[in-house]
C-alpha positions in Angstrom: 0.2 0.1 -0.3 1.8 3.4 -1.1 0.6 6.5 0.6 1.5 10.1 -0.5 1.7 13.6 1.5 -0.8 15.5 -0.4 -0.2 19.2 -0.6 3.7 19.6 -0.3 4.3 16.6 -2.6 2.2 18.2 -5.4 3.6 21.5 -5.1 7.0 20.1 -5.5 5.8 18.1 -8.5 4.4 21.2 -10.2 7.6 23.1 -9.5 9.7 20.3 -11.2 7.1 20.5 -14.2 7.7 24.1 -14.3 11.6 23.4 -14.2 11.2 21.2 -16.9 9.4 24.0 -18.6 5.7 22.4 -19.0 4.4 25.6 -18.4 3.0 26.8 -22.1 0.8 25.1 -25.0 2.7 24.8 -28.2 2.0 23.6 -31.8 3.8 20.1 -31.0 2.2 19.1 -27.4 -1.7 19.1 -27.2 -3.4 21.6 -25.0 -7.0 22.4 -24.0 -8.0 25.9 -22.3 -10.7 24.8 -19.7 -12.6 27.3 -17.2 -9.9 27.8 -15.0 -6.8 27.4 -16.9 -4.8 25.5 -19.7 -3.7 22.1 -19.4 -0.9 20.5 -21.3 -1.4 16.8 -22.6 0.8 14.4 -24.4 0.7 12.6 -27.5 0.5 8.6 -27.2 1.6 7.7 -30.7 0.6 4.0 -30.5 -3.0 4.8 -30.2 -2.8 7.9 -32.2 -4.1 10.2 -29.2 -3.7 13.1 -27.2 -4.3 12.4 -23.6 -4.9 14.6 -20.5 -4.4 12.9 -17.3 -5.1 13.7 -13.4 -7.3 16.7 -14.2 -9.0 18.3 -11.1 -12.6 18.8 -11.1 -13.1 19.7 -7.4 -11.4 21.3 -4.4 -9.4 18.5 -2.5 -11.8 16.8 -0.1 -9.3 17.4 2.8 -9.7 18.5 6.4 -13.3 20.0 7.1 -14.3 18.7 3.6 -13.5 15.0 4.2 -16.8 13.1 4.1 -18.4 16.3 2.5 -20.2 17.3 -0.3 -17.5 17.8 -3.5 -17.1 21.5 -3.7 -16.4 22.9 -7.6 -13.2 24.4 -8.1 -13.2 28.1 -7.7 -9.7 29.3 -8.4 -8.1 29.5 -11.8 -4.3 29.6 -13.2 -2.3 31.3 -15.8 0.5 29.2 -17.9 -0.3 25.6 -18.3 -0.4 22.9 -16.0 1.1 19.5 -16.6 -1.5 17.0 -17.1 0.6 13.9 -18.5 0.1 11.5 -15.5 -2.7 9.9 -13.8 -3.7 11.6 -10.4 -3.9 9.9 -7.0 -6.6 7.2 -6.6 -8.9 7.4 -4.1 -8.3 5.9 -0.6 -9.3 2.1 -0.2 -7.6 -1.3 1.3 -5.9 -4.0 -0.5 -4.6 -2.1 -3.5 -1.2 -1.0 -5.1 -2.5 2.1 -6.2 -0.8 5.3 -5.1 -3.3 6.7 -2.8 -4.7 9.9 -1.2 -7.7 11.7 -0.4 -6.8 14.5 -2.9 -8.0 12.2 -5.7 -10.8 14.0 -7.6 -9.6 14.1 -10.9 -10.4 12.8 -14.4 -8.8 11.9 -17.5 -9.6 12.7 -21.3 -8.6 10.9 -24.3 -9.4 12.2 -27.7 -7.9 11.1 -31.3 -4.6 13.2 -31.9 -5.5 16.5 -33.8 -8.9 17.2 -32.6 -9.9 20.6 -32.2 -12.2 22.8 -30.1 -14.3 22.9 -33.2 -15.1 19.3 -33.7 -17.9 18.2 -31.4 -17.0 14.3 -30.7 -19.4 12.6 -28.8 -18.0 11.7 -25.1 -18.2 8.4 -23.3 -17.5 8.6 -19.7 -16.5 5.8 -17.8 -17.2 5.1 -14.2 -15.5 2.4 -12.7 -17.1 -0.4 -10.2 -15.2 -2.4 -7.4 -18.5 -2.4 -4.8 -18.1 1.1 -3.9 -15.2 0.1 -1.9 -12.4 -0.1 -4.6 -11.4 0.7 -8.1 -9.8 3.7 -9.8 -9.4 5.5 -12.9 -5.5 4.4 -13.1 -6.2 0.5 -13.1 -4.6 -0.5 -16.6 -7.6 -2.7 -16.9 -9.7 0.6 -17.5 -7.2 2.2 -20.1 -9.8 3.3 -22.1 -7.2 4.3 -25.1 -8.7 0.9 -26.9 -12.4 1.9 -26.5 -11.4 5.1 -28.4 -9.5 3.7 -30.9 -12.1 1.5 -32.0 -13.9 4.8 -32.9 -10.7 5.9 -34.8 -10.7 2.6 -36.7 -14.6 2.7 -38.0 -14.4 6.3 -38.8 -16.9 7.1 -35.8 -14.1 9.4 -33.3 -15.1 9.9 -29.9 -13.8 11.5 -26.6 -13.3 9.2 -23.5 -13.5 10.4 -20.2 -12.6 8.2 -16.9 -13.1 9.8 -13.4 -12.3 9.0 -9.6 -14.7 9.2 -6.8 -14.6 8.6 -3.2 -15.3 5.1 -2.2 -15.9 3.2 1.1 -15.9 4.8 4.2 -14.5 8.3 2.5 -17.5 8.4 0.2 -20.5 6.7 1.9 -19.6 7.6 5.6 -23.2 7.8 7.1 -24.4 9.3 10.2 -27.0 12.0 11.5 -24.4 14.8 11.1 -23.7 13.6 7.5 -27.1 13.5 6.6 -28.0 17.0 8.0 -25.1 18.4 5.9 -26.5 16.7 3.0 -23.1 14.6 2.4 -24.7 11.2 3.2 -24.1 10.0 -0.8 -20.7 12.2 -1.2 -19.3 9.3 -3.6 -22.0 9.7 -6.2 -22.5 13.5 -5.9 -18.5 13.0 -6.5 -19.4 11.7 -10.0 -22.4 14.2 -10.6 -19.7 17.3 -10.0 -17.1 15.4 -12.7 -20.2 15.2 -15.2 -21.0 18.8 -14.3 -17.1 19.5 -15.0 -17.5 17.5 -18.3 -20.5 19.0 -19.1 -19.0 22.7 -18.9 -15.4 22.0 -20.2 -15.5 19.0 -22.7 -15.6 21.4 -25.7 -12.4 22.9 -25.1 -10.9 19.2 -25.7 -13.4 19.1 -28.9 -16.5 17.1 -27.3 -19.9 17.9 -27.7 -21.4 18.7 -24.3 -24.7 17.3 -25.5 -23.8 14.1 -26.8 -22.4 12.6 -23.5 -22.7 8.6 -22.9 -22.1 7.3 -19.5 -20.8 3.4 -19.0 -20.1 1.7 -15.8 -19.7 -1.6 -14.7 -20.7 -3.5 -11.3 -21.0 -1.1 -9.1 -20.4 1.6 -11.6 -23.5 0.6 -13.4 -25.2 0.6 -10.3 -23.9 4.6 -9.8 -25.5 5.2 -13.1 -28.8 3.4 -12.1 -28.7 5.9 -8.9 -27.7 8.9 -10.7 -30.8 7.9 -13.3 -33.1 7.9 -10.2 -31.5 10.9 -8.7 -33.3 14.3 -7.6 -36.9 12.6 -8.6 -35.3 12.3 -12.0 -34.7 15.9 -12.6 -32.9 15.8 -15.8 -30.0 18.4 -15.6 -28.4 17.6 -19.1 -24.9 16.1 -17.8 -25.6 13.0 -19.8 -27.9 11.9 -22.9 -27.4 8.0 -23.0 -26.0 5.1 -20.6 -24.2 2.0 -21.3 -25.1 -0.5 -18.1 -22.7 -3.5 -17.6 -23.9 -6.1 -14.6 -25.2 -3.8 -12.7 -28.7 -2.0 -12.0 -30.3 -0.4 -8.9 -30.3 -3.6 -7.2 -27.0 -4.8 -5.7 -25.5 -3.0 -2.9 -28.1 -2.6 -0.4 -29.6 1.0 0.5 -29.8 0.4 4.1 -31.4 2.8 6.9 -29.3 5.1 8.7 -30.0 3.2 11.6 -27.9 0.2 9.9 -24.9 2.1 10.2 -25.3 3.2 14.1 -23.1 0.4 15.1 -20.4 0.7 12.4 -19.9 4.7 13.2 -19.8 3.7 16.8 -17.2 1.4 16.2 -15.3 4.0 13.8 -15.2 6.8 16.4 -14.2 4.4 19.2 -11.4 2.6 17.1 -10.2 6.3 16.2 -10.5 7.9 19.8 -13.4 10.1 18.9 -16.1 8.7 20.5 -15.6 10.9 23.5 -15.2 13.9 21.4 -17.8 16.8 21.6 -18.4 16.8 17.6 -17.5 13.0 16.7 -17.6 14.3 12.9 -15.1 17.3 13.5 -13.1 14.6 15.2 -12.8 12.5 12.7 -12.3 15.0 10.0 -9.2 16.2 12.4 -7.4 13.0 11.8 -4.4 12.8 9.3 -5.2 10.3 6.7 -2.5 7.7 8.0 -4.6 7.9 11.1 -8.2 7.1 9.5 -6.9 4.7 7.5 -4.9 2.5 10.1 -8.5 2.2 11.6 -8.7 -0.7 9.2 -12.3 0.5 8.7 -14.0 -3.0 7.3 -17.6 -2.5 7.2 -19.0 -1.9 3.6 -20.3 1.6 3.2 -23.0 1.8 0.7 -25.3 4.7 -0.1 -29.1 5.7 1.6 -32.0 7.0 0.6 -31.0 10.7 1.9 -34.3 12.7 1.0 -32.6 14.4 -1.4 -29.9 12.8 -3.9 -32.4 10.1 -3.4 -35.9 10.8 -2.3 -37.1 7.2 -2.5 -36.1 3.4 -3.1 -35.2 3.4 -7.1 -38.2 0.4 -7.4 -40.6 3.1 -5.7 -39.0 6.3 -8.0 -39.2 3.4 -11.1 -43.3 3.2 -10.6 -43.9 6.4 -10.3 -41.8 7.4 -13.7 -39.2 9.5 -11.7 -36.1 8.3 -13.6 -34.6 10.4 -16.3 -35.4 9.1 -19.7 -32.2 8.6 -21.9 -31.6 5.6 -24.2 -29.8 2.6 -22.8 -27.7 -0.5 -23.5 -27.7 -2.7 -20.6 -26.8 -6.2 -20.0 -25.6 -9.1 -17.7 -23.2 -11.8 -17.8 -25.0 -15.7 -18.2 -22.9 -16.9 -14.9 -23.0 -13.9 -12.5 -24.1 -16.1 -9.9 -20.8 -18.3 -9.5 -19.4 -14.7 -8.4 -22.2 -14.5 -5.8 -23.3 -17.8 -5.0 -22.0 -18.7 -1.5 -19.9 -22.1 -1.2 -20.6 -24.9 1.7 -24.2 -24.7 0.9 -25.2 -28.8 1.0 -29.0 -28.4 1.1 -32.2 -26.8 1.1 -31.7 -25.7 5.0 -28.5 -24.3 4.4 -29.7 -22.2 1.2 -32.7 -21.0 3.3 -30.6 -19.9 6.1 -28.0 -18.0 4.1 -30.6 -16.2 2.1 -32.2 -14.7 5.7 -28.7 -12.7 5.8 -27.4 -12.8 2.2 -25.9 -9.4 1.5 -27.5 -7.6 4.1 -30.6 -7.6 2.4 -34.0 -7.7 4.0 -35.5 -11.2 2.7 -38.1 -12.8 4.8 -38.7 -16.1 5.6 -41.7 -16.6 3.1 -39.7 -14.9 0.0 -36.9 -17.5 0.8 -39.1 -20.1 0.8 -40.9 -18.7 -2.5 -37.4 -18.7 -4.4 -36.6 -22.1 -3.2 -39.7 -22.9 -4.7 -39.0 -21.3 -8.0 -35.1 -22.4 -7.8 -35.5 -26.1 -7.2 -32.4 -28.5 -7.2 -31.7 -29.0 -11.1 -27.9 -28.8 -11.5 -28.5 -29.1 -15.2 -29.8 -26.0 -15.7 -28.0 -23.9 -12.9 -24.5 -21.6 -13.1 -22.3 -22.4 -15.0 -24.9 -22.7 -17.5 -22.7 -23.9 -20.5 -22.7 -27.5 -18.1 -25.6 -28.7 -19.4 -25.4 -31.7 -17.1 -25.9 -32.6 -13.7 -22.3 -32.2 -12.4 -22.0 -31.3 -9.0 -18.8 -29.8 -7.3 -18.7 -31.1 -3.5 -15.9 -28.9 -2.8 -18.3 -26.0 -3.7 -21.1 -27.4 -2.1 -23.5 -30.1 -3.2 -26.3 -27.6 -3.6 -24.0 -24.4 -4.8 -25.3 -24.4 -8.3 -28.7 -23.9 -7.0 -28.0 -20.9 -4.6 -25.6 -19.3 -7.5 -28.8 -19.4 -9.9 -30.7 -17.6 -7.1 -27.8 -15.2 -6.1 -26.9 -14.2 -9.8 -30.4 -13.9 -10.7 -30.9 -11.4 -7.2 -27.8 -9.6 -7.6 -27.5 -8.9 -11.4 -30.0 -10.5 -13.9 -33.2 -9.5 -12.4 -32.5 -5.9 -12.2 -31.0 -5.9 -16.0 -34.4 -7.1 -17.0 -36.4 -4.9 -14.5 -34.4 -1.6 -16.3 -35.0 -3.0 -19.5 -38.7 -3.3 -18.9 -39.0 0.1 -17.1 -37.0 2.2 -19.8 -39.4 0.6 -22.9 -42.4 1.5 -20.9 -40.9 4.9 -20.6 -40.6 5.1 -24.4 -37.1 5.0 -24.3 -34.8 2.8 -26.9 -33.1 -0.1 -25.1 -30.7 -2.4 -26.2 -30.1 -5.4 -24.2 -27.3 -8.0 -24.0 -26.3 -11.4 -22.2 -22.6 -11.9 -22.4 -21.5 -15.7 -23.0 -17.9 -16.3 -23.2 -15.7 -17.6 -20.4 -11.9 -16.7 -20.4 -10.1 -19.1 -22.2 -8.5 -19.8 -18.9 -11.2 -19.6 -16.5 -11.9 -22.2 -13.9 -14.4 -24.9 -14.9 -16.6 -23.5 -12.1 -16.7 -19.9 -13.4 -18.2 -19.6 -16.6 -18.9 -16.3 -18.0 -19.1 -14.5 -14.7 -19.0 -11.6 -13.0 -16.4 -8.9 -14.6 -15.3 -11.7 -17.6 -16.8 -9.2 -20.1 -14.6 -6.3 -19.0 -11.7 -7.2 -20.9 -13.8 -7.5 -23.7 -15.4 -4.1 -23.7 -11.8 -2.4 -23.0 -10.0 -3.9 -26.3 -7.1 -4.6 -24.5 -5.5 -8.4 -24.0 -4.4 -7.9 -20.6 -2.1 -10.3 -19.4 -3.1 -12.2 -22.2 -6.6 -12.2 -21.2 -8.3 -13.2 -24.2 -5.6 -15.9 -24.9 -2.9 -16.8 -27.2 -3.6 -15.7 -30.7 -4.2 -17.4 -33.5 -6.2 -19.8 -31.2 -8.1 -17.6 -29.6 -9.0 -15.2 -32.7 -12.9 -15.5 -32.0 -12.1 -13.8 -28.7 -10.3 -10.8 -30.2 -13.2 -10.7 -33.0 -15.8 -10.7 -30.1 -14.1 -7.6 -28.7 -13.8 -5.4 -31.7 -17.4 -6.2 -32.6 -18.6 -5.3 -28.9 -16.1 -2.2 -29.1 -17.8 -1.1 -32.5 -21.4 -1.8 -30.9 -20.7 0.8 -28.3 -18.9 3.1 -30.3 -21.9 3.1 -32.8 -24.4 3.6 -29.5 -22.2 6.5 -28.4 -22.6 8.0 -31.9 -25.8 7.4 -33.0 -27.4 5.7 -29.7 -28.0 2.9 -31.4 -25.6 -0.1 -31.8 -26.5 -0.9 -35.1 -25.0 1.9 -37.3 -21.6 0.5 -37.7 -22.8 -2.9 -38.6 -20.8 -2.9 -42.0 -18.0 -2.9 -39.8 -19.3 -5.6 -37.5 -20.3 -9.5 -38.1 -22.9 -8.7 -35.2 -26.3 -9.5 -36.3 -28.9 -6.5 -36.2 -29.2 -5.9 -32.7 -33.1 -5.2 -32.1 -34.8 -2.6 -29.4 -36.1 -4.0 -26.5 -39.7 -4.8 -27.3 -42.2 -5.5 -24.0 -44.4 -7.9 -26.5 -41.3 -9.9 -27.9 -38.6 -8.9 -25.4 -35.0 -9.9 -27.1 -31.0 -10.0 -25.8 -28.1 -10.1 -28.0 -26.0 -13.0 -26.7 -22.5 -12.5 -27.1 -20.6 -15.4 -27.7 -17.4 -16.0 -29.1 -18.6 -19.0 -31.2 -21.9 -17.6 -32.5 -23.2 -14.4 -31.8 -27.2 -14.5 -31.9 -30.3 -12.7 -30.7 -32.5 -14.5 -28.1 -36.0 -14.1 -26.3 -35.2 -12.7 -23.0 -37.6 -15.0 -21.3 -35.3 -17.4 -19.6 -36.3 -18.3 -15.6 -39.4 -15.6 -16.2 -41.5 -17.2 -12.9 -38.4 -16.6 -11.0 -36.8 -13.4 -12.2 -40.4 -12.0 -12.0 -41.0 -12.8 -8.7 -37.3 -11.3 -7.5 -38.5 -8.0 -9.4 -41.6 -8.0 -7.1 -39.8 -7.8 -4.1 -37.3 -5.1 -4.8 -38.0 -3.3 -1.2 -36.8 -6.6 0.4 -33.2 -6.5 -1.9 -33.5 -2.9 -0.3 -33.5 -1.4 -3.9 
């Protein structure tokens, strides 16, 4: 784990840049002048792109701003500032990123030679990681690959990736935090970044009226919550969304009371329990002191009465969501990531459901789920294994539990969003990703996160397999990229079909719902009716899932 002193080191780095002469734009170095000054980027010849990295979009959330609603930048600067290195990643446990609370930065990638007059469509990446991990500097999220697909097919785009606070730093929940309007600070970080992009992307050659937001897992759930924010008020910050393996169902939106004990544990561990103002005490701790408290609690968003006025399931029924076109999907075997190992019988699954992921699943609901998902291994994850093979080391009824878990956490929400947005008159394009990694464990299948390396167009650590044996994997990756680029340009994944071998991707239709099945052997269109009774039931109990 690496730490970084904040203000002094940033000042030193900036002085070094000054000494190196990176202070004024010139004709050979990319630059962009935004509202508060000029940033100097770098040209990356292997991608034929300009990169602007580590651009702040908020006042650093330090001291009294720790845990707080993010504040817009309120100062300007002369000359040029270096934007050739990623900023710090936000505080988290178990990573090797360079960490700091001064982490609210974003990155802009554009085709080289783009000018402020070009008005290219914009794609904004929001990382996942359970709202407790992740960074825009993660090599897995190198957005140059997807941007380059646009260059290849003659549909260029600008791609932005952003950081937001996670864990206790982004989602501390207490009465004091609620009273000051900071309960969902991490989501508010995302929103402020989107506002910065809206106000400044034209300087990079982007079109502020054609912004698509894109996320996976907790990133997609973040998008779902943004879609339902402020009673569905549309501030024009984005105009379409791509959601991979995530919806409003996932991380439980617990009540404020749920966090009473975690907050007490935090304040006792840090010595703030006896302070007259515990929140001020927590804000007065050094970065290291707070980090060393080893905050193991999972902190999630809450219904705060402002950003979220009610559970999304309630807001959806009332039509209170931002109406934009969607491209959304989930992976076939999400359940192999979310099922619980060691469950050998129905009683064990029943008992686990009552406590699963801190949801509020009731005994009658658990019994109904077991009725709708009988023990039938041949029809349970991983679905590519079409016989009744069991895996005793994972549990005699592990496949059954994986079927329930995958549908609860990921797949039911995907279908629900498709249905609600289609009812709302929006164009929706749905997929099921069905390709395991070439070296995946037998029990993995097309599990959670498997699709990400395909979306990002990069064979990181050989994840797409050795070529040419796995040329089909690279082909699928490119076809996904072309569909995404077409959607970002035209809000329709089909417009680049002349450059793709994907079949025609139909819009979601409530009468005849369809998914595009993204399989490296044969991509095809299917009816989105699998496990209908079970998924319909799950979508009827969203309040028990705290969604």
